[in-house]
C-alpha positions, 0 to 999 in steps of 0.5 A, spaced: 273 251 753 271 257 750 265 261 754 260 260 748 261 252 750 260 252 757 255 248 760 256 243 754 259 236 756 260 229 752 259 223 756 259 215 755 254 211 759 252 204 759 245 202 759 241 196 761 235 196 758 228 194 760 223 190 755 219 195 751 221 201 747 228 203 747 227 211 745 224 213 752 229 209 756 235 212 752 232 219 753 231 218 760 238 216 762 241 222 758 236 227 761 239 225 768 246 228 765 243 234 762 239 236 756 241 231 750 243 235 744 245 229 740 247 221 742 249 215 738 249 207 740 256 205 739 255 198 742 249 193 743 250 187 747 245 181 748 245 179 755 245 172 757 238 173 761 235 176 754 236 183 756 240 188 752 246 193 754 247 199 750 253 203 750 251 211 748 255 217 747 252 223 747 253 231 748 249 234 753 247 241 755 247 243 763 244 249 763 248 254 769 244 255 775 241 262 776 242 264 783 
């Protein structure tokens, strides 16, 4: 990885959503991995209990810790 790209990471994650708006839930889930730069819902599934499960792919930035 080139020095200009350090701290950037691609990831895929599965999110079981609570009832309500999706955007805050997606953003909160991605923020646990870094600062979301871009993301996409690549799969959506209706669960037997009526819930929703999303598969997300994202690019996040994890800033270096300054010591």
